[in-house]
N, C-alpha and C positions, 0 to 999 in steps of 0.2 A: 447208220451213220456213214455209210459208204458214199453218199452223195455230197457230204460236207467237204469243204476245203478249209484248212486251218493254217493261219499264219501266226507265228510266235515271235514277238519282238522283245528282246531283253539283251542287255549289254554283258550278261554273264553267260559264258559258254556252258558252264556246268548246268545252269538252270535250263538252258535250251535243250541240252541232251536229256535231262530228266523229263521235261515237258513232252519232248518228242516220243520218248519211250511210253509214257502214260497214254498219250493220244493214240499211238499205234495200237495199244492194248484194247482201246475202245472200238477198233475196227475202222478207223479213219486212215485212208491211204495217201491222200493229197495233203502233205504237210510241208510248209516252208518256214525256215527260221532265219531271223535277221538279228544282227547286233547293231545295225545302223537304222535309226528311225527314218532318215531321209531316203535311204535306199528302199526301205519297205514301202513307204508311201508312194514312191515313184512306180513301183511294180505292182501295187495293190489294185485289184479290180474293184473300183468304187461302186459299180452297178450290180455286182453279183450278190444276190440275197442269200445264197447258200454257202456263205463263208463265215468263219469266226476269226476274229483277231484277238489274240491274247497279248496284252500290252503292259509292260512294266511301267511303273511311275517314275522311278529314279534312274534317269539315263543322262549321261553328260552332254551329248550333242543336242538332243531335243527331248525334253521330258514328256511323260505320258499325258500331262494336262494339255500341253501344246499339240500333241498328236490328236487328242480327242477334239479339241477346238477345231483343228484343221478338217477332221472328218465330218464334224457337224456342218461346217461351212460348205463342204463338198457334197453333202447329203448322202453320206455313205450308207449303202443299202444292207450291208452285212451286220453281223452281231459283234459285240465287243465284251470281253471279260478283262477286268483290270487285275494286274498282278502287282503285289507289293508286300513289303515287310512293315509298312506303316501301320499305325494304330487304326482301330475300327472306325473312329470318327472321320479320319482323313479319307479312308476308302469310301465311306458312305457319301461324303461330300463330293468326291469325284464321280461316283455313280449318279448322284442327283444332277450334277452338272451335265453329264452326258445325256441324260434323259431330257434335260431342259433344251438341249440341242435337237431333240426329237430323234436321237439315235437309239438303236436297239441295244441298250447297255444291260446285259443279262445279270451282272453282279460282279463280285470281286472274289479273288482267291488270295489268301495270305500264304506267305512262304514259311516253311516248305509246303509244296503243293499236296493237296489231298485228292486222291484218285476218285473217291466216292462223290465228293463235292464237284469235281470237274465233270464227272459223268452226269450229275444232276443238271448242271448248267448247259451241257450239250443237249440233253433231252429238252430242256426249256427252249433252246434255240429251234429245235426241230418242230415243236408245237407252235412256235410263233411264225413259221413260214406258211403263208397262205397259198393254196393251189390256184387262187384267182390271179389273173394278170394284174389286178389292182392291189394284190396283197400288200406289197411294200411300196406302192406308188400312189401318187395323188390323182384323183379325178381332175380333169382339166376344168378350167373355168366355164367353158361352153357346156360341158357335160353337167356341171352343177346347175347352171342357170336354166338349161332346157329340161333337166330331169327332176329338179327338186320337188315339184308339185306332186309327182307320183312316187318318186323313189325315197324321199325323206320319210323316215319311219321312227317315231318315238318308241323306245323300249322303256320299261319301268322296273326300277329296283326297289323292293319294299324297305321300309324303315320301321323298326320294332322298338317299342318301349322296353327298356332293360328289365324293369321291375315287374310290369304286368304281362309282358310277352305279347301285348296287343299290337297289331299292325296299325300304326297311326298315320302313315303317309307313304308316298313313293317319290322317287326322283326320276324325272324324265331324262333319258339319255339318247342322244341323236345317233341314228343308224341309217345306212343307205342300202336299199334293197335292189339288187341287180335283176334284170329280166329273167334270169335263170333261177331266181329264188334265193341266191346267196346273199348274205347280209354282211356288210362291211362296217367296221368300227369308225370312229370319228377321225382317226389318223389319215384316212383315205380322202377326206374332203374339208375338214375344218380349217387347216392352215391355208389351203388354196382359196377357200371362201373369204378368209380374212385378207389375203394378199390381193384378191381381185375385186374387193369391195362388195362381195355378195353376202357377207356375214349378217348384215342387217335384215334383208329379206328372208334369209335362212332362219334367223332367230325368230322373226315374226311368224313364220310358218310353223316352226317348232312349237311356239306358244299356242297358236291356234289349234294345231292337231292334238296337243296335250289337253287343252281345255275341252275340246270336243270329246276326247276319250273320257274325261271326268264326267261329262254329261251322260255318256252311255253307262258308266258304272253307277252313277247316282240313280238312274232309272231302274237299275237292277238291285238297288238297295245297298250299294257300297258307298260309304262316305269316308273318304280319306283326304288328307291334304296332298297337294301335288307341288313338287319343287322343280323349277325350270331355270337353267342357266341363261343369263342374258349377257350381252356384250356391252362394251363401253359405248358403242354407237347408240344403243338404246338409252343409256344413261345421259348421253349428250343431246337427246331430243326432248325439248321442253314439253312437247305435246304428248309424250309417251304415256304418262299416267292417265290422262283423259281418254286417249284412244284405247288403252287397255281396259279401263273401267267400262267403256261402252261395249266392248266385245264380250266381256265377262257377263254383263247384265243381259245381253242378247242371248247368251247360251245358258243363262240361269245358274251360273257358278258364283256362290257367295265369295266376296272379296277376301275373306279371311281364310279361305281354303287354298289360296295360292301363296307359295313362297318363292321369291325370286332370289337366285343364288348369284353372288358377285364374287369372283375369285379374288384372293388377297392381293395378287399382283396388280389388279385393276385399281386398288386403293392407293397405289403408289403414284398414280397419274393425277393430273389436275382435277381437283374435286369440286371446283366452284359451281359448275353447271350440274354435275352429278349429285352433289349434296342437295341442291334444289329439287331435282327429280326424285331422289330417294326419299327425301322428307315428305314430299307430296304423296308418294306411294304409301308411306306409313300412315299418313293422315287418312287415307282411304281404307285403312285396315288391311292392306296387303303386306304380308310379312317379308322381312329381308334376312338373308343368311350370308355369312362370310364363308366362302368355300375354300378348300385347300389351305386351311389355316396352318401356319408354321413353315410354309415353303418360300415365302417372298420377303420375310423380314419387314413387314410394313410398319410405318410409323404408327405408334399406338394412338397418337393424337387424331389421326384420320379414322381410326377405328371408333373413336368416341364422337366423331363429327356427325354420325348418322345413327339413329336408334335401331341398330340391328337387334333382332330378337333371337337369332340362332347363330351358332358357330360350329362349323364342320371341320373336324381335325383330319388332316390328310393321312392317308393309309401308311405313308412312310413312317409315321410315328405311332401307328396302331398295330399293324401286323408284326408279330414276333417281338413286340416291345419288351416282353418278359425276358428275352434273351439279349436285349440291347440296352445297356444302362443309359446311354445318351437319349435314345428314342423314348424310353420310359420317363426320363426326367422332363422332356419336352411335353409328352402326353399329360403328365400329372400337372405341370404348371399351366398348360392350356386349359385343362378342365377347371382348375382353381380360378384362373383368370375369368373364364366365361361365367362361372357361378357368381363371382363377385360383381360382375357386370349385369347380373340378372338374365343371362342368356341361356337358351336351351343348347345342350352340348350333344353333337352327333359325331360318333366315331365311324369313319369310313374304313373299309378294308378289313373288317372283322372276318377272318377266314377259317378260324378253328376255335375249339373250346377254350384254349388258353387266352386267345384274344378277347373272347366274350367275358371270361372271368376277370381278366385284367381291367377292362374298361368298366365293368360292373363294380368291382371293388373300389375303383377310383371315383365313382359317383357319376359316370357318364349317363345321360338321359336316354339317348336313342342309339341304336346300332344299325349299320348298313354294310353288307358285304356278302361274299359267297357262302359264309356259314349260315346265313339266313336264306338267301336266294340269289341266283344270278339274274341279271336284267332279262325281262321277258316282254313279248308283245302284249298290248293291252287286253286282247281277248283271252289271254291265258291267266290273267290275274284272278278272276273269280274262282277258277278251279284250284289254283295254288292256295288261295285263302281258305277254301274248304279243307284242304289237306293240312294247312297250318293250324287251323282251329282244332 
């Protein structure tokens, strides 16, 4: 932890003293404390990825929510831990808000501070720091445009039937492979692709590469459904269903093997053209899934406008839900709602036995997460399947 620098922001001098003592005991030498949010933000190094900001929520001059909003707008490269005596639901709301700003919000600490939990969050920060120069930066638009044909790489995460334990599908997840073999996650390029108008060709290429991989698997005797995320740009293209059907037929992929995932936040947008496109996709027997359900508070009316066949519950309401009454309530109500609408329920973020047992007891259909498998390149799936069986 010697390479970390830590800033603590709290209007209580006693809390600052306690926090500094704890952080020093973890081997961190570079520690700065502030009682003034404005002064802290003036002196904070926005671009330093090897720093952690511990920020109180309740401060008179500028509260923690305002601080996080400011850091999100400035693209703060460091990590953030929220400090507060507020209830768990309030803390989780703030954590979700920070992540919505694409900040590295590690989590929250309640007062009085717990040394073991503080150490866990610091270790989480260390593991999130990439050695690559791209680790916490975005690829440029020109790098994305010129490199996507070779560098864009679909990874696949298996989806397992809770009752039969059978692998029934995979989700395709976008990755970017550097010339040195290092693989970057979507944070390095998706936001820039959206901002620069490159998300549509990137989505099209992701679809093509995923379908080609299905073709390879099928020739090896592997028959699973494949889920691919699509952007709102695809949903606003009237010709998208026909173009997709032509491509799938050319590759020999049955239309009912493809599931298109639409994030819940996209349902909040103008659905007039999208409803047209989505309905035509359904008529062609391509299945539709609502992704990240529970994170965007979409209008239920829009959820009913299109015949979705699947609902994916976001990991925020799945992982450790047995320890979080609010998350558990949302998880249970989401599963109940999905079943009443005749939808298949997929739990994302199943990372341990407790998560599996919880979603199983609540009647979830499919699970996806590290407890089953991490995302993997397509050529590794056959080997993994043999071990799973």
